KOLGU-4560 file (N, C-alpha, C; in nm, 3 decimals, padded with zeros to 5 digits):
<recs>
<n_xx: 04.307 n_yy: -01.841 n_zz: 02.356 ca_xx: 04.228 ca_yy: -01.914 ca_zz: 02.261 c_xx: 04.082 c_yy: -01.870 c_zz: 02.267 mol: A seq: 1 type: UNK>
<n_xx: 04.031 n_yy: -01.842 n_zz: 02.386 ca_xx: 03.891 ca_yy: -01.801 ca_zz: 02.397 c_xx: 03.868 c_yy: -01.664 c_zz: 02.334 mol: A seq: 2 type: UNK>
<n_xx: 03.971 n_yy: -01.577 n_zz: 02.334 ca_xx: 03.958 ca_yy: -01.447 ca_zz: 02.267 c_xx: 03.940 c_yy: -01.467 c_zz: 02.117 mol: A seq: 3 type: UNK>
<n_xx: 04.012 n_yy: -01.563 n_zz: 02.062 ca_xx: 04.000 ca_yy: -01.593 ca_zz: 01.919 c_xx: 03.860 c_yy: -01.643 c_zz: 01.886 mol: A seq: 4 type: UNK>
<n_xx: 03.805 n_yy: -01.730 n_zz: 01.970 ca_xx: 03.669 ca_yy: -01.781 ca_zz: 01.949 c_xx: 03.566 c_yy: -01.668 c_zz: 01.961 mol: A seq: 5 type: UNK>
<n_xx: 03.586 n_yy: -01.580 n_zz: 02.059 ca_xx: 03.494 ca_yy: -01.467 ca_zz: 02.076 c_xx: 03.501 c_yy: -01.375 c_zz: 01.955 mol: A seq: 6 type: UNK>
<n_xx: 03.622 n_yy: -01.357 n_zz: 01.900 ca_xx: 03.639 ca_yy: -01.275 ca_zz: 01.781 c_xx: 03.567 c_yy: -01.337 c_zz: 01.663 mol: A seq: 7 type: UNK>
<n_xx: 03.581 n_yy: -01.468 n_zz: 01.645 ca_xx: 03.513 ca_yy: -01.538 ca_zz: 01.537 c_xx: 03.362 c_yy: -01.529 c_zz: 01.552 mol: A seq: 8 type: UNK>
<n_xx: 03.312 n_yy: -01.546 n_zz: 01.675 ca_xx: 03.168 ca_yy: -01.534 ca_zz: 01.700 c_xx: 03.119 c_yy: -01.395 c_zz: 01.666 mol: A seq: 9 type: UNK>
<n_xx: 03.198 n_yy: -01.295 n_zz: 01.704 ca_xx: 03.161 ca_yy: -01.156 ca_zz: 01.677 c_xx: 03.156 c_yy: -01.131 c_zz: 01.527 mol: A seq: 10 type: UNK>
<n_xx: 03.256 n_yy: -01.181 n_zz: 01.454 ca_xx: 03.259 ca_yy: -01.165 ca_zz: 01.309 c_xx: 03.145 c_yy: -01.242 c_zz: 01.244 mol: A seq: 11 type: UNK>
<n_xx: 03.115 n_yy: -01.360 n_zz: 01.297 ca_xx: 03.004 ca_yy: -01.439 ca_zz: 01.243 c_xx: 02.872 c_yy: -01.368 c_zz: 01.262 mol: A seq: 12 type: UNK>
<n_xx: 02.854 n_yy: -01.307 n_zz: 01.379 ca_xx: 02.731 ca_yy: -01.232 ca_zz: 01.406 c_xx: 02.722 c_yy: -01.111 c_zz: 01.316 mol: A seq: 13 type: UNK>
<n_xx: 02.835 n_yy: -01.042 n_zz: 01.298 ca_xx: 02.838 ca_yy: -00.925 ca_zz: 01.210 c_xx: 02.801 c_yy: -00.965 c_zz: 01.068 mol: A seq: 14 type: UNK>
<n_xx: 02.857 n_yy: -01.075 n_zz: 01.021 ca_xx: 02.826 ca_yy: -01.124 ca_zz: 00.887 c_xx: 02.679 c_yy: -01.163 c_zz: 00.877 mol: A seq: 15 type: UNK>
<n_xx: 02.628 n_yy: -01.229 n_zz: 00.979 ca_xx: 02.486 ca_yy: -01.268 ca_zz: 00.980 c_xx: 02.397 c_yy: -01.144 c_zz: 00.976 mol: A seq: 16 type: UNK>
<n_xx: 02.432 n_yy: -01.042 n_zz: 01.054 ca_xx: 02.355 ca_yy: -00.917 ca_zz: 01.056 c_xx: 02.357 c_yy: -00.851 c_zz: 00.919 mol: A seq: 17 type: UNK>
<n_xx: 02.475 n_yy: -00.850 n_zz: 00.856 ca_xx: 02.489 ca_yy: -00.790 ca_zz: 00.724 c_xx: 02.403 c_yy: -00.865 c_zz: 00.622 mol: A seq: 18 type: UNK>
<n_xx: 02.405 n_yy: -00.996 n_zz: 00.629 ca_xx: 02.324 ca_yy: -01.077 ca_zz: 00.538 c_xx: 02.176 c_yy: -01.052 c_zz: 00.562 mol: A seq: 19 type: UNK>
<n_xx: 02.137 n_yy: -01.043 n_zz: 00.688 ca_xx: 01.996 ca_yy: -01.018 ca_zz: 00.722 c_xx: 01.952 c_yy: -00.880 c_zz: 00.670 mol: A seq: 20 type: UNK>
<n_xx: 02.038 n_yy: -00.780 n_zz: 00.684 ca_xx: 02.005 ca_yy: -00.646 ca_zz: 00.636 c_xx: 01.993 c_yy: -00.646 c_zz: 00.484 mol: A seq: 21 type: UNK>
<n_xx: 02.085 n_yy: -00.712 n_zz: 00.416 ca_xx: 02.079 ca_yy: -00.718 ca_zz: 00.269 c_xx: 01.952 c_yy: -00.788 c_zz: 00.222 mol: A seq: 22 type: UNK>
<n_xx: 01.920 n_yy: -00.898 n_zz: 00.287 ca_xx: 01.797 ca_yy: -00.972 ca_zz: 00.252 c_xx: 01.675 c_yy: -00.885 c_zz: 00.280 mol: A seq: 23 type: UNK>
<n_xx: 01.675 n_yy: -00.817 n_zz: 00.394 ca_xx: 01.565 ca_yy: -00.727 ca_zz: 00.428 c_xx: 01.551 c_yy: -00.615 c_zz: 00.327 mol: A seq: 24 type: UNK>
<n_xx: 01.664 n_yy: -00.560 n_zz: 00.282 ca_xx: 01.661 ca_yy: -00.453 ca_zz: 00.182 c_xx: 01.603 c_yy: -00.504 c_zz: 00.050 mol: A seq: 25 type: UNK>
<n_xx: 01.641 n_yy: -00.625 n_zz: 00.011 ca_xx: 01.587 ca_yy: -00.685 ca_zz: -00.113 c_xx: 01.436 c_yy: -00.706 c_zz: -00.100 mol: A seq: 26 type: UNK>
<n_xx: 01.393 n_yy: -00.760 n_zz: 00.012 ca_xx: 01.250 ca_yy: -00.782 ca_zz: 00.034 c_xx: 01.174 c_yy: -00.649 c_zz: 00.037 mol: A seq: 27 type: UNK>
<n_xx: 01.236 n_yy: -00.548 n_zz: 00.094 ca_xx: 01.175 ca_yy: -00.415 ca_zz: 00.102 c_xx: 01.156 c_yy: -00.358 c_zz: -00.039 mol: A seq: 28 type: UNK>
<n_xx: 01.258 n_yy: -00.370 n_zz: -00.123 ca_xx: 01.248 ca_yy: -00.321 ca_zz: -00.261 c_xx: 01.142 c_yy: -00.400 c_zz: -00.337 mol: A seq: 29 type: UNK>
<n_xx: 01.135 n_yy: -00.530 n_zz: -00.316 ca_xx: 01.030 ca_yy: -00.611 ca_zz: -00.381 c_xx: 00.892 c_yy: -00.563 c_zz: -00.339 mol: A seq: 30 type: UNK>
<n_xx: 00.875 n_yy: -00.532 n_zz: -00.212 ca_xx: 00.747 ca_yy: -00.481 ca_zz: -00.162 c_xx: 00.717 c_yy: -00.346 c_zz: -00.227 mol: A seq: 31 type: UNK>
<n_xx: 00.817 n_yy: -00.259 n_zz: -00.234 ca_xx: 00.800 ca_yy: -00.129 ca_zz: -00.298 c_xx: 00.755 c_yy: -00.146 c_zz: -00.443 mol: A seq: 32 type: UNK>
<n_xx: 00.822 n_yy: -00.234 n_zz: -00.515 ca_xx: 00.789 ca_yy: -00.257 ca_zz: -00.656 c_xx: 00.649 c_yy: -00.315 c_zz: -00.671 mol: A seq: 33 type: UNK>
<n_xx: 00.609 n_yy: -00.400 n_zz: -00.581 ca_xx: 00.473 ca_yy: -00.455 ca_zz: -00.584 c_xx: 00.370 c_yy: -00.345 c_zz: -00.560 mol: A seq: 34 type: UNK>
<n_xx: 00.396 n_yy: -00.260 n_zz: -00.462 ca_xx: 00.302 ca_yy: -00.152 ca_zz: -00.429 c_xx: 00.292 c_yy: -00.048 c_zz: -00.539 mol: A seq: 35 type: UNK>
<n_xx: 00.401 n_yy: -00.029 n_zz: -00.616 ca_xx: 00.401 ca_yy: 00.073 ca_zz: -00.720 c_xx: 00.378 c_yy: 00.015 c_zz: -00.860 mol: A seq: 36 type: UNK>
<n_xx: 00.355 n_yy: -00.114 n_zz: -00.870 ca_xx: 00.342 ca_yy: -00.179 ca_zz: -01.001 c_xx: 00.234 c_yy: -00.115 c_zz: -01.088 mol: A seq: 37 type: UNK>
<n_xx: 00.127 n_yy: -00.072 n_zz: -01.029 ca_xx: 00.016 ca_yy: -00.016 ca_zz: -01.107 c_xx: 00.020 c_yy: 00.137 c_zz: -01.114 mol: A seq: 38 type: UNK>
<n_xx: 00.122 n_yy: 00.197 n_zz: -01.054 ca_xx: 00.130 ca_yy: 00.343 ca_zz: -01.049 c_xx: 00.245 c_yy: 00.392 c_zz: -01.136 mol: A seq: 39 type: UNK>
<n_xx: 00.212 n_yy: 00.482 n_zz: -01.225 ca_xx: 00.314 ca_yy: 00.541 ca_zz: -01.309 c_xx: 00.400 c_yy: 00.635 c_zz: -01.226 mol: A seq: 40 type: UNK>
<n_xx: 00.529 n_yy: 00.630 n_zz: -01.244 ca_xx: 00.619 ca_yy: 00.719 ca_zz: -01.174 c_xx: 00.652 c_yy: 00.676 c_zz: -01.032 mol: A seq: 41 type: UNK>
<n_xx: 00.618 n_yy: 00.554 n_zz: -00.996 ca_xx: 00.650 ca_yy: 00.502 ca_zz: -00.862 c_xx: 00.598 c_yy: 00.587 c_zz: -00.749 mol: A seq: 42 type: UNK>
<n_xx: 00.484 n_yy: 00.650 n_zz: -00.766 ca_xx: 00.428 ca_yy: 00.733 ca_zz: -00.660 c_xx: 00.340 c_yy: 00.648 c_zz: -00.569 mol: A seq: 43 type: UNK>
<n_xx: 00.351 n_yy: 00.676 n_zz: -00.440 ca_xx: 00.269 ca_yy: 00.607 ca_zz: -00.341 c_xx: 00.185 c_yy: 00.709 c_zz: -00.267 mol: A seq: 44 type: UNK>
<n_xx: 00.063 n_yy: 00.672 n_zz: -00.238 ca_xx: -00.019 ca_yy: 00.753 ca_zz: -00.150 c_xx: 00.009 c_yy: 00.718 c_zz: -00.006 mol: A seq: 45 type: UNK>
<n_xx: -00.062 n_yy: 00.783 n_zz: 00.083 ca_xx: -00.039 ca_yy: 00.764 ca_zz: 00.226 c_xx: -00.057 c_yy: 00.619 c_zz: 00.268 mol: A seq: 46 type: UNK>
<n_xx: -00.165 n_yy: 00.555 n_zz: 00.226 ca_xx: -00.194 ca_yy: 00.418 ca_zz: 00.270 c_xx: -00.085 c_yy: 00.321 c_zz: 00.225 mol: A seq: 47 type: UNK>
<n_xx: -00.045 n_yy: 00.330 n_zz: 00.099 ca_xx: 00.059 ca_yy: 00.239 ca_zz: 00.050 c_xx: 00.195 c_yy: 00.271 c_zz: 00.111 mol: A seq: 48 type: UNK>
<n_xx: 00.221 n_yy: 00.399 n_zz: 00.136 ca_xx: 00.346 ca_yy: 00.436 ca_zz: 00.203 c_xx: 00.349 c_yy: 00.378 c_zz: 00.344 mol: A seq: 49 type: UNK>
<n_xx: 00.233 n_yy: 00.377 n_zz: 00.410 ca_xx: 00.225 ca_yy: 00.317 ca_zz: 00.544 c_xx: 00.245 c_yy: 00.166 c_zz: 00.535 mol: A seq: 50 type: UNK>
<n_xx: 00.190 n_yy: 00.101 n_zz: 00.433 ca_xx: 00.212 ca_yy: -00.043 ca_zz: 00.415 c_xx: 00.360 c_yy: -00.073 c_zz: 00.397 mol: A seq: 51 type: UNK>
<n_xx: 00.428 n_yy: 00.012 n_zz: 00.321 ca_xx: 00.571 ca_yy: -00.006 ca_zz: 00.300 c_xx: 00.647 c_yy: 00.014 c_zz: 00.431 mol: A seq: 52 type: UNK>
<n_xx: 00.607 n_yy: 00.113 n_zz: 00.508 ca_xx: 00.672 ca_yy: 00.138 ca_zz: 00.638 c_xx: 00.649 c_yy: 00.021 c_zz: 00.733 mol: A seq: 53 type: UNK>
<n_xx: 00.530 n_yy: -00.034 n_zz: 00.733 ca_xx: 00.500 ca_yy: -00.151 ca_zz: 00.817 c_xx: 00.586 c_yy: -00.270 c_zz: 00.774 mol: A seq: 54 type: UNK>
<n_xx: 00.603 n_yy: -00.285 n_zz: 00.643 ca_xx: 00.689 ca_yy: -00.393 ca_zz: 00.592 c_xx: 00.833 c_yy: -00.373 c_zz: 00.638 mol: A seq: 55 type: UNK>
<n_xx: 00.880 n_yy: -00.248 n_zz: 00.635 ca_xx: 01.016 ca_yy: -00.219 ca_zz: 00.682 c_xx: 01.033 c_yy: -00.261 c_zz: 00.828 mol: A seq: 56 type: UNK>
<n_xx: 00.933 n_yy: -00.228 n_zz: 00.909 ca_xx: 00.939 ca_yy: -00.265 ca_zz: 01.050 c_xx: 00.932 c_yy: -00.416 c_zz: 01.069 mol: A seq: 57 type: UNK>
<n_xx: 00.848 n_yy: -00.483 n_zz: 00.989 ca_xx: 00.836 ca_yy: -00.628 ca_zz: 00.996 c_xx: 00.969 c_yy: -00.695 c_zz: 00.961 mol: A seq: 58 type: UNK>
<n_xx: 01.039 n_yy: -00.637 n_zz: 00.865 ca_xx: 01.168 ca_yy: -00.691 ca_zz: 00.822 c_xx: 01.281 c_yy: -00.654 c_zz: 00.918 mol: A seq: 59 type: UNK>
<n_xx: 01.248 n_yy: -00.572 n_zz: 01.017 ca_xx: 01.348 ca_yy: -00.523 ca_zz: 01.114 c_xx: 01.462 c_yy: -00.451 c_zz: 01.042 mol: A seq: 60 type: UNK>
<n_xx: 01.424 n_yy: -00.373 n_zz: 00.940 ca_xx: 01.520 ca_yy: -00.301 ca_zz: 00.858 c_xx: 01.532 c_yy: -00.158 c_zz: 00.907 mol: A seq: 61 type: UNK>
<n_xx: 01.653 n_yy: -00.115 n_zz: 00.945 ca_xx: 01.669 ca_yy: 00.023 ca_zz: 00.989 c_xx: 01.630 c_yy: 00.122 c_zz: 00.879 mol: A seq: 62 type: UNK>
<n_xx: 01.580 n_yy: 00.236 n_zz: 00.918 ca_xx: 01.537 ca_yy: 00.338 ca_zz: 00.821 c_xx: 01.651 c_yy: 00.379 c_zz: 00.729 mol: A seq: 63 type: UNK>
<n_xx: 01.771 n_yy: 00.386 n_zz: 00.783 ca_xx: 01.885 ca_yy: 00.424 ca_zz: 00.698 c_xx: 01.907 c_yy: 00.321 c_zz: 00.587 mol: A seq: 64 type: UNK>
<n_xx: 01.883 n_yy: 00.195 n_zz: 00.618 ca_xx: 01.902 ca_yy: 00.089 ca_zz: 00.518 c_xx: 01.790 c_yy: 00.092 c_zz: 00.414 mol: A seq: 65 type: UNK>
<n_xx: 01.667 n_yy: 00.119 n_zz: 00.456 ca_xx: 01.559 ca_yy: 00.128 ca_zz: 00.357 c_xx: 01.580 c_yy: 00.249 c_zz: 00.268 mol: A seq: 66 type: UNK>
<n_xx: 01.631 n_yy: 00.358 n_zz: 00.324 ca_xx: 01.662 ca_yy: 00.477 ca_zz: 00.244 c_xx: 01.771 c_yy: 00.446 c_zz: 00.141 mol: A seq: 67 type: UNK>
<n_xx: 01.874 n_yy: 00.373 n_zz: 00.184 ca_xx: 01.981 ca_yy: 00.334 ca_zz: 00.092 c_xx: 01.926 c_yy: 00.245 c_zz: -00.020 mol: A seq: 68 type: UNK>
<n_xx: 01.839 n_yy: 00.152 n_zz: 00.018 ca_xx: 01.781 ca_yy: 00.061 ca_zz: -00.081 c_xx: 01.699 c_yy: 00.138 c_zz: -00.184 mol: A seq: 69 type: UNK>
<n_xx: 01.618 n_yy: 00.232 n_zz: -00.138 ca_xx: 01.539 ca_yy: 00.313 ca_zz: -00.230 c_xx: 01.628 c_yy: 00.398 c_zz: -00.320 mol: A seq: 70 type: UNK>
<n_xx: 01.731 n_yy: 00.457 n_zz: -00.262 ca_xx: 01.824 ca_yy: 00.539 ca_zz: -00.340 c_xx: 01.895 c_yy: 00.456 c_zz: -00.446 mol: A seq: 71 type: UNK>
<n_xx: 01.921 n_yy: 00.329 n_zz: -00.415 ca_xx: 01.991 ca_yy: 00.242 ca_zz: -00.510 c_xx: 01.909 c_yy: 00.215 c_zz: -00.636 mol: A seq: 72 type: UNK>
<n_xx: 01.778 n_yy: 00.234 n_zz: -00.628 ca_xx: 01.694 ca_yy: 00.215 ca_zz: -00.747 c_xx: 01.645 c_yy: 00.350 c_zz: -00.801 mol: A seq: 73 type: UNK>
<n_xx: 01.711 n_yy: 00.457 n_zz: -00.756 ca_xx: 01.680 ca_yy: 00.590 ca_zz: -00.808 c_xx: 01.557 c_yy: 00.655 c_zz: -00.748 mol: A seq: 74 type: UNK>
<n_xx: 01.515 n_yy: 00.608 n_zz: -00.633 ca_xx: 01.396 ca_yy: 00.663 ca_zz: -00.567 c_xx: 01.438 c_yy: 00.751 c_zz: -00.451 mol: A seq: 75 type: UNK>
<n_xx: 01.381 n_yy: 00.870 n_zz: -00.442 ca_xx: 01.409 ca_yy: 00.960 ca_zz: -00.330 c_xx: 01.322 c_yy: 00.918 c_zz: -00.212 mol: A seq: 76 type: UNK>
<n_xx: 01.382 n_yy: 00.870 n_zz: -00.103 ca_xx: 01.303 ca_yy: 00.823 ca_zz: 00.012 c_xx: 01.207 c_yy: 00.928 c_zz: 00.068 mol: A seq: 77 type: UNK>
<n_xx: 01.242 n_yy: 01.055 n_zz: 00.055 ca_xx: 01.157 ca_yy: 01.161 ca_zz: 00.109 c_xx: 01.022 c_yy: 01.169 c_zz: 00.038 mol: A seq: 78 type: UNK>
<n_xx: 01.016 n_yy: 01.120 n_zz: -00.086 ca_xx: 00.890 ca_yy: 01.130 ca_zz: -00.161 c_xx: 00.787 c_yy: 01.026 c_zz: -00.118 mol: A seq: 79 type: UNK>
<n_xx: 00.829 n_yy: 00.928 n_zz: -00.039 ca_xx: 00.732 ca_yy: 00.828 ca_zz: 00.007 c_xx: 00.726 c_yy: 00.821 c_zz: 00.159 mol: A seq: 80 type: UNK>
<n_xx: 00.767 n_yy: 00.928 n_zz: 00.224 ca_xx: 00.760 ca_yy: 00.937 ca_zz: 00.370 c_xx: 00.614 c_yy: 00.956 c_zz: 00.411 mol: A seq: 81 type: UNK>
<n_xx: 00.555 n_yy: 00.858 n_zz: 00.481 ca_xx: 00.414 ca_yy: 00.870 ca_zz: 00.519 c_xx: 00.385 c_yy: 00.995 c_zz: 00.602 mol: A seq: 82 type: UNK>
<n_xx: 00.483 n_yy: 01.040 n_zz: 00.679 ca_xx: 00.462 ca_yy: 01.160 ca_zz: 00.760 c_xx: 00.441 c_yy: 01.284 c_zz: 00.673 mol: A seq: 83 type: UNK>
<n_xx: 00.501 n_yy: 01.285 n_zz: 00.557 ca_xx: 00.483 ca_yy: 01.399 ca_zz: 00.465 c_xx: 00.359 c_yy: 01.381 c_zz: 00.380 mol: A seq: 84 type: UNK>
<n_xx: 00.318 n_yy: 01.259 n_zz: 00.358 ca_xx: 00.201 ca_yy: 01.232 ca_zz: 00.275 c_xx: 00.070 c_yy: 01.243 c_zz: 00.351 mol: A seq: 85 type: UNK>
<n_xx: 00.074 n_yy: 01.235 n_zz: 00.482 ca_xx: -00.049 ca_yy: 01.237 ca_zz: 00.561 c_xx: -00.126 c_yy: 01.366 c_zz: 00.542 mol: A seq: 86 type: UNK>
<n_xx: -00.058 n_yy: 01.477 n_zz: 00.529 ca_xx: -00.126 ca_yy: 01.603 ca_zz: 00.510 c_xx: -00.210 c_yy: 01.602 c_zz: 00.383 mol: A seq: 87 type: UNK>
<n_xx: -00.150 n_yy: 01.554 n_zz: 00.275 ca_xx: -00.221 ca_yy: 01.551 ca_zz: 00.148 c_xx: -00.345 c_yy: 01.462 c_zz: 00.156 mol: A seq: 88 type: UNK>
<n_xx: -00.331 n_yy: 01.344 n_zz: 00.213 ca_xx: -00.445 ca_yy: 01.253 ca_zz: 00.222 c_xx: -00.551 c_yy: 01.309 c_zz: 00.316 mol: A seq: 89 type: UNK>
<n_xx: -00.510 n_yy: 01.376 n_zz: 00.422 ca_xx: -00.607 ca_yy: 01.437 ca_zz: 00.514 c_xx: -00.682 c_yy: 01.549 c_zz: 00.446 mol: A seq: 90 type: UNK>
<n_xx: -00.612 n_yy: 01.626 n_zz: 00.365 ca_xx: -00.678 ca_yy: 01.737 ca_zz: 00.295 c_xx: -00.785 c_yy: 01.685 c_zz: 00.201 mol: A seq: 91 type: UNK>
<n_xx: -00.758 n_yy: 01.578 n_zz: 00.132 ca_xx: -00.857 ca_yy: 01.518 ca_zz: 00.042 c_xx: -00.977 c_yy: 01.472 c_zz: 00.124 mol: A seq: 92 type: UNK>
<n_xx: -00.951 n_yy: 01.408 n_zz: 00.236 ca_xx: -01.057 ca_yy: 01.360 ca_zz: 00.324 c_xx: -01.143 c_yy: 01.476 c_zz: 00.373 mol: A seq: 93 type: UNK>
<n_xx: -01.078 n_yy: 01.581 n_zz: 00.420 ca_xx: -01.152 ca_yy: 01.697 ca_zz: 00.471 c_xx: -01.227 c_yy: 01.769 c_zz: 00.360 mol: A seq: 94 type: UNK>
<n_xx: -01.169 n_yy: 01.774 n_zz: 00.242 ca_xx: -01.236 ca_yy: 01.840 ca_zz: 00.129 c_xx: -01.365 c_yy: 01.767 c_zz: 00.095 mol: A seq: 95 type: UNK>
<n_xx: -01.364 n_yy: 01.635 n_zz: 00.101 ca_xx: -01.485 ca_yy: 01.557 ca_zz: 00.075 c_xx: -01.594 c_yy: 01.591 c_zz: 00.175 mol: A seq: 96 type: UNK>
<n_xx: -01.557 n_yy: 01.599 n_zz: 00.301 ca_xx: -01.655 ca_yy: 01.631 ca_zz: 00.405 c_xx: -01.703 c_yy: 01.775 c_zz: 00.394 mol: A seq: 97 type: UNK>
<n_xx: -01.616 n_yy: 01.863 n_zz: 00.350 ca_xx: -01.654 ca_yy: 02.002 ca_zz: 00.335 c_xx: -01.766 c_yy: 02.016 c_zz: 00.232 mol: A seq: 98 type: UNK>
<n_xx: -01.759 n_yy: 01.940 n_zz: 00.124 ca_xx: -01.864 ca_yy: 01.943 ca_zz: 00.022 c_xx: -01.997 c_yy: 01.900 c_zz: 00.082 mol: A seq: 99 type: UNK>
<n_xx: -01.996 n_yy: 01.795 n_zz: 00.163 ca_xx: -02.118 ca_yy: 01.747 ca_zz: 00.228 c_xx: -02.173 c_yy: 01.851 c_zz: 00.324 mol: A seq: 100 type: UNK>
<n_xx: -02.086 n_yy: 01.914 n_zz: 00.399 ca_xx: -02.130 ca_yy: 02.016 ca_zz: 00.494 c_xx: -02.191 c_yy: 02.135 c_zz: 00.422 mol: A seq: 101 type: UNK>
<n_xx: -02.132 n_yy: 02.177 n_zz: 00.312 ca_xx: -02.190 ca_yy: 02.288 ca_zz: 00.234 c_xx: -02.330 c_yy: 02.252 c_zz: 00.187 mol: A seq: 102 type: UNK>
<n_xx: -02.345 n_yy: 02.129 n_zz: 00.143 ca_xx: -02.476 ca_yy: 02.083 ca_zz: 00.096 c_xx: -02.578 c_yy: 02.090 c_zz: 00.209 mol: A seq: 103 type: UNK>
<n_xx: -02.543 n_yy: 02.044 n_zz: 00.327 ca_xx: -02.634 ca_yy: 02.046 ca_zz: 00.441 c_xx: -02.667 c_yy: 02.188 c_zz: 00.484 mol: A seq: 104 type: UNK>
<n_xx: -02.569 n_yy: 02.276 n_zz: 00.486 ca_xx: -02.591 ca_yy: 02.415 ca_zz: 00.527 c_xx: -02.681 c_yy: 02.485 c_zz: 00.426 mol: A seq: 105 type: UNK>
<n_xx: -02.663 n_yy: 02.453 n_zz: 00.301 ca_xx: -02.741 ca_yy: 02.516 ca_zz: 00.194 c_xx: -02.890 c_yy: 02.487 c_zz: 00.211 mol: A seq: 106 type: UNK>
<n_xx: -02.925 n_yy: 02.368 n_zz: 00.254 ca_xx: -03.065 ca_yy: 02.329 ca_zz: 00.267 c_xx: -03.120 c_yy: 02.345 c_zz: 00.407 mol: A seq: 107 type: UNK>
<n_xx: -03.046 n_yy: 02.400 n_zz: 00.494 ca_xx: -03.092 ca_yy: 02.415 ca_zz: 00.632 c_xx: -03.141 c_yy: 02.552 c_zz: 00.661 mol: A seq: 108 type: UNK>
</recs>
């Protein structure tokens, strides 16, 4: 009889985990839609991609599940990977400083 109870508890936990993941995926998509609401083409920059990643972690949503959620709405998860976007944002940052440095060197 205790094996049956343990089995039920295990199934209940599995169902609870599944429900939690589904809810997390829904919340994650809502966050994505909020972050991209003002951007045409659902593009995110580094900062907003990081906010989305932080939300994923807050929701305790595995990366595979967030990728599935994004794919379900036609979004390629690779296009909003903060690790891939950091280079672009850093280049813009460095380019801004490069202009200032040129200006200083020119007058020195």
